[in-house]
N, C-alpha and C positions, 0 to 999 in steps of 0.2 A: 949287301948289295939285296935290293929288294926287285922279285923276281915275278911279273904281272905276264898272263895268259889269257886272251880273250879267245873266244870259242863260239862258234858259227855252225850251221849244218855243212858248208861246201868251202870254207874259209877264201871266198871271192867279192861278198859284198858287207857283210857285216862286221864280223871282226878282223878283217886288216883296216876296214877304217876306224874302227876303234884302236887297233892297235897304233896308226899314224897320227890318229887326232892326240890319244892318248902323249904319245912320244913326244909331238909339236908342245903341248903343253908343257910338260914336263921340261922340254928344253928352255921354252919360253921364262920357266920360273929357276932355271939355273941348276936343277936339281938331277939333271943327266948322269951324272957320275954314280948316284945313287941308286938307277934305273936299268931293269933287263927286259926286253917288253916284248913280245912276239904273239901270234895268234894258229890257230890251227882249226880244222874243220871236224866233227865228227864222223862225216864221209869222205871216202877217198877219191871221188869222181873227179878232182879240179888239181889233184897233188901235180905242182910242176909250175902251174899257171898263174900268169898275171890275173890281177885283182879286176874286178868286171868293169865295162869300160863304163859304166854308170858311178861306180864307186870312185874311182882314176877321176871322171869328170868333176864329180863332188867335191873332190877334196884339192884337185887343182883350181876350181873356184874360189875355195876357200885358204889359198896359199899355203897349202900342207903337204909337204913330199911324201911321196910313197913310192918304192919298188921292191916292194916284197914277193915272192911265188908262196901259192899255196901250199899246204903240208897238210897231216892228218894228225890228229889227235891221237897219243897213243899213251898208256898205262902211264909210263914211265913221267911223264909231265906231271902226274898227281905226287911226285916227290922232289920235282924241279924245280915248282912255281910254289910260290907265296900265296899267291891271288889268281886263280881261276874264275873267268868272271862268264856266264852262258849268258848268251842271246836272248833265248827264250827258254820255256821251261822243261821243252823235248830236249833240248841239246842237253841240257841242267840233268837231266834225267838219266842221259847218254853217259853223261860223266861220272854219275854217282853209281851208274851199274857195276862201270870198269873197276871200282876198288874206292875205299875213301881214305884220303890222306891225313896224319895224323896232325900236321902241321901246317897245311896251305885252307885258307879262307875259300871255300868253295860257294859262289855265290852267282845269283842273276845281276847281272852288270848293272840293270837299271834299279837295281834295290838302293844303291846308294841314293842316288838323285830323287827316289821314291820318296825317302826318309826325309831326305830335305824339301819337302815340297817342291821340287825343279819341274815332276811329270806327272800325270795321274796314273799312269802303269808301271808294269815291272817289266816288260817284256818287248824288245824290238823288232817291228813285224818286219819279215826280209822281201826288201826291195824287189828281188829277183822275182817275186809275184807281184808286186803292189807296181811298181817302176817308180817308187818314190823316194828317188833316193835324197833330194833334199829332205825331208822329213825323216830319215835315218839318219842323215850330217845333223839334222839340229838334234835329236834325240841322243846321237852319239857324242856330241858335243857335252850335253847338259851333263851325260853319265859320265864323262870325263873329269868333269870340272868337279862333281861330288866325290867319284874316285880317287881324285888328289888330293881334293881338302882332308878325307876320311884317311887318307895313307899318312899324310903329313902329320895330322894328328896321333895317331897310333904310332910313327916312328920318331916325335920330335923334330920333322925336317922344317 
């Protein structure tokens, strides 16, 4: 089982969007049985809440299902996941300050897409502040394509 965790600040905008889109792409590829996918936030303000209405709307518009609830990132996540993917450098720093796993890859989510020339930057801007859920969806979709390609290569899927 390949365990993937997406992490943003509050777990209501970017990381649940990435979780939903990645699950959608994994399922479309017929690889669902190989993955466990989740998301979390480095902050605990929204624990138990549904994803932001803008995230839910962007997912609906793109026919991607999601019904998760926000949770906070924990130190235990470092040992339970194979890939821990931060949406920006601030969240990456918070993850790394909590400890460094021996076996997990802890990376900026968009680094895989940037390496493949699909995006220019390595951070997903927070639509909580920009209200650009369309841009976030586009970046997340490209990031998920690149991440899935990388994992498929690494695990011969």
